[in-house]
Structures are given as C-alpha cells and as structure tokens.
Phi, psi and omega in degrees: 000123178277127186298336182293322178301315176295325178289322179293328182286320184297327177284318184296325187254012174076032174276314186206131176237152179289138179289142183054043184298331182285350172246021179097354177090160167234121195282127179102002182237136181218144175260127181276127177277190182308319170279321186298320184292319177297315181301304184295332179293318180296325179294321183285329185283323173299320183289308187288322176293317184281333178264334198236277197288338176275354185294131172277101188291341200256345182247158176270115182290154176308127175092341183281142177288340188198169164290144182218164185243160178221143173214180191225161167226175168208101187259163182296149171293322185258117176238174178302137183296336172296338175307317185279337164301305181295319177295335192098352185296318177300326185259336195235349187278089182201154172245169179262134182235155178231150189241143170260118176297331181277315189259354184062017183266165182230149185215156184274130185304319179269020182242349178279125181240152178193181179213164183274131170243150186238125176213121184058246187252356183262130186239117183237136168277105187267124182260156167218165176236036184256166179299143179323314181292350177248001181303314184296315176295322183289324191280337179284321187294318178295316179296324175296319175294318179287324168288347185062049179254153175257169182301332185281350180261014189299330182295339175296339190258127181227156184245129179258103182080184182264198185280139182232152174279152187295337185289343178277354180267123183263331184243116184277359190285347168252018181268126168270107187298162188303330177243010188264159180253353180237158179279168174051057180247349186273142180276172174292150180289150177212159181291141177224107180293134192272349184276141174287119181267140173220181179229135183252135181087192176283346183274131177259000178274193184294346176293331173262014183292135169207184184225151167286143189289142183265349178207173183260345184298320184296332168302328178283321177297325178278352174254010186295322178296317183297322174301311183295315185285331181269334174253359178065019184284157181235148183293139000279134181207167180226146181243124186252150172208145169244130186184170180283131178234161183224128172220134174284060182298138179301311182230078174297141186201171168080043179064229182271005181297317181237101187236161181280326179235122185211163180250138182245153165234106190242144174230136160257109181262117181264121183218172180294142182300323178301326188250006186297323183294326177294313177303315179305311178305313192294310192284331179297304188294328181284328189276336167295314180294341180291317186287324178296326176292338182258015176110354184265060183261164180099188186280350174287348180245132182217153172254124192234122173281143179281140173292163184293333182272005174261340181290140172305160184289340180263358194263131168267350174185139181218139177228136172246137169270120192237152178232141184275085179288140182297344171289338182277152178297152184303131178090000179260144174243145175256150177281127168268325187205136169249145175238106195240135170273104187259016176053220182249018181304314189288307176302318181292335186285330181269356163286276170212350178103351181195131183287141175265111189297337191275355179225150183212118358289183187290142184234155169304124177277127178260151176257197193294333183272357189076010175261163186297136187285335182230163190287349190280187190278342183085355176284145187279108173255021184272174179240141180240116183284124190286333181279316186265348186067007181294131170246134182218169166259121189294144166275160185234126168256137189229093168280116187235107182253144169274119177294321182297311179295320175301309174309318188287317177301314176306320180291313180297314187290333184275339185292119178221162171223135181213182182257145179202140187285146176275191178300339180263000177097352189278130173302130175223147176298132179243134175256129187232142163252109185266057177291141174310139182293340167297336189264328193300135180299325174240117182289320178208156179239138175247132182235135159275143180299313175231163183258062178196174172073014183083003188295315182301328179293320182288323185294327187282323172306305185300317183300319181295328180292319178287321178304333175297340180246326186230160163281106179238175190226133184247134184216120177240011195252131168092176181292151186297326174303315178288323181291318179305317178295324176300316179290327182298316183289337175274346169101006190281129184284339181222139177233138182242128184244125171259126183233201185287331179302314184308323184292336184252329182235007174063028182248157177228166174270131171250107180261137181261128183297324186273313180269343182065017180284140182237127176232156181259131178230166184281147177301323178282007181249352195294307182306318182287323188286320177295325179299317177292323175287332180288323190262002177297000000 
C-alpha cells in the first residue's frame, strides 16, 4: 500500500486534515474530520470497554495470576512543575538535534538517514528526510545535483553500502544535509528538552512556569493514594487514563505517527513485588491479543522484548508492540505500545526518593537546615495489605498505547484495493477500508433503491431505528453501486437496501463490505442483525 493513497483518502473522506490548513498548516498537528473523530473515538471506547468498564473484577481472567480490579482517572494537562522534576522529565526528557548552518533548518539526530555516494575521487554522505519508499530516488537526485551530473553520466555515480542513520556517522565534514547544497553544514548534536513550557496565572516569569504534560502516567502516580482511599480498591488493581499529551518534537513526520499533540491510552497496574514478573507477562500478552482481535493480525504486527541495553535503569522488562507501517523502510517496525515493568520507581520518586527506615508510615526526611532532604512530596505512597498487615511499595506494570498511532495502524491495515463489478457488471478497481465493525465510523448505511414507491419512507424508518444504537448513514443519491462504493471507501461494514421486494415481503438486502455477500433479512431483524455482526 502506498502511503500517499491513504493520506489522500483520509482527506477525501473526512478522516484527517492538516491543522490550520487554510493558513498553510502547522507541522506536527492534525485535525480529525467527521469520520476520523468517530474512528478514533471507537478505538478509545474499545480500549476502555475491554480494559476497564467491561472488566470482570470477580473472576480470574485467562493468563492472569489472580483476580484484579480496574478503575479510571482523568487528570489535568498542567500539573505542579515538581511532578516533572521528580519523574525525571525535567532533567532527562530530551532528544538530540542538529542544525544546518546553510538552510537554518533543524533535524532530530536519529531521524536523518543517508548513504555514501562516490563520484570520481569524492565520497559524500547524501542524506534525506523523505519516506522510506522515496529514499533511493531522492538520494540519487540529490547526489546527481551535487556532483553536477546529467542522466547520461549516471554511470559515474556509485554507492557504498546501504542507508544509515546519521547517528552512525562520526565526522560531519562530508555530510550533505537534507536540504543543503554544500558539505559540512551540520552542527554537533545537542540536547533539546521535549516539554512544552507555559505559564500559570498572572506572573509571566519563572515563578509561574509550568509544562504541558508529556505523558498521562504521572497524574496516575500522584493520585495513587487518593484512588486507594476513595474507591477501596485492593492490590492488585489498575488505574487507566485516556488523555492528551504534548511533546515538542524536533522533526514531526510520517503523518500522525509522530505528532506534537497526541492522545495516550495508559494503564498503571499496581501489584505486589513478588508477583510483578507474572503480571508483566500477563499484560504483555493481553495487549498483543487486543490488537490482533481488532484486525492487526499477521506478520506486520510483532511483539518485541527489549534487550538488556535498551532497558531503563529501573526496569526489569519492557516489550514493544510494533507495526510495519508502510512509510518505514522494509523490515522496520514502528512502536504502537510499550509494556514496561517499572518496579517501584515512580511511587518512590514521588515520595522522597528514599525510605526512612526508622519511621512507619513514611515521613519527610529533613536536612540540617530543616528542609526536605529529597525532592519528592514526602507523602506516604506505600500500601498496607489489610489481611496480612504487610506494608510495601507496589510495583507497577505500565501498558502505554498511543490512540493516534493505533488509529493510524488500523487505517493502514484496512486499506485495500480489489476488483468488483459496477452497476453495469463491468469489473472496476474498488478502494476499501476493511475496518473491524467495532471500529468503523459508520456501522451501516441505509439506501432506498429508488426515490419513489414508498421506498424512502421505509428506508428512513430503518435508519431511525438503527440510529438509536449506532452511527448510521442514509443515502438516496445516485446509482446504488456508486453508493456502495462510497461506503466501502468510508469503511462502512454493512449496507441495507430497500427495494421492490421490500414492499411485498417486508425484507431488505443486507450487503457485507468484505465478502460482497448479499442476503435478505426481515425488516424487524435489521437492528438485531447489525448488533450481532458489529460485536462479532
């Protein structure tokens, strides 16, 4: 699948638009259109239903070490600045960037790719910032322009090795930056903090400085005690949150895959330290199964355990659920979700950073000046088991998913082109979004075959009956074949057509988007049939 086709469809059918498009757009920000907002909402609702509201608190689910509870939160985007100091984001949350002195453009160090070009006695590392499918063509065009070669001189150009990331290049003196025409224009890499800074209240100085949250997780950690005390949940339990996060990406790219404003679906699962390894395995496997059940099956989806040198210092295990997006080089995968065993790092960080062994419950440790010795809140975020009376700091398993990346992956997987007969029986190329019915923005479309003989009236009654439960669409314009194709492209799984037979036997045609199978069903069975098929 060519990414350009999907991007074009997303705009044509109202899935995604460039933010502020009439003013030239704003890089790294995207607006969801009428169909896109429904798709993304369905992704989030499926996640919330399957992970939180539909969870059986009383039973041991397959693969789970024990029964557990689930609850939710909705925390603020702006939090106390000390939250980000304690979490490590203020000091450590950065990427490396390089600047081009010629073009004044800035790039993320690990996103610039290129390959070595040789012409006569000169060897140059030609870089690009285009999609993987266009890299070879673009690098050849840039190399020929740099060496002042014509098409007839193509044999004078040779390539040494495949594409590499700029991080693998030690000497920038022979690097041709992505938009430059001269060599040696890149600066040395330097740190760039990814948090968006803002100001709270009337003060505009550092006294009122704050940050837009770069993740939703910290709101859960700082509310751990509030949730335990107010809802009486017992370890093991999970707290889920869906919400906006913001990262000032140096070079946002690849459609909605890397944006500056995005939405996360995160769970912080609190468990006893002795059982945390088993809970990590459970959540890793369960989250993988969720994507597979909604249509991301096959070799384009993979579960990858991190190597030891990839793990954070506090983590004993992390796995990524990854998808082979079409804009990535062949054989490469992009992260959809990370499942991390975070130990007790987060709760300890927000307490004081170190337990006072002489006191129980935890108290603030003071220095010689009577001030808190550590940067945390000083609050007791430990947990006491009411049965055993054991007090401990729970370990945390964190399944952290991107709602926008999941939505994009479902779109990429669903996009297909096949052949189907038109109204005259001729085979034509058909563009289809084969979205899972639970995710499809429109569940069913209702058509009267013609706009007469009472067919529109019956079709509208069916539409209104379905509308009480689903997002459905009514269409009476154009040939029925064209109406089918419009709905196929929009991802609608079922179409219901009222025709001449409906007037005599009270049946309608139910058409399946994926199989093209058409069956006759009774009008009074339409709602129940769609309900069953959507949940299948």
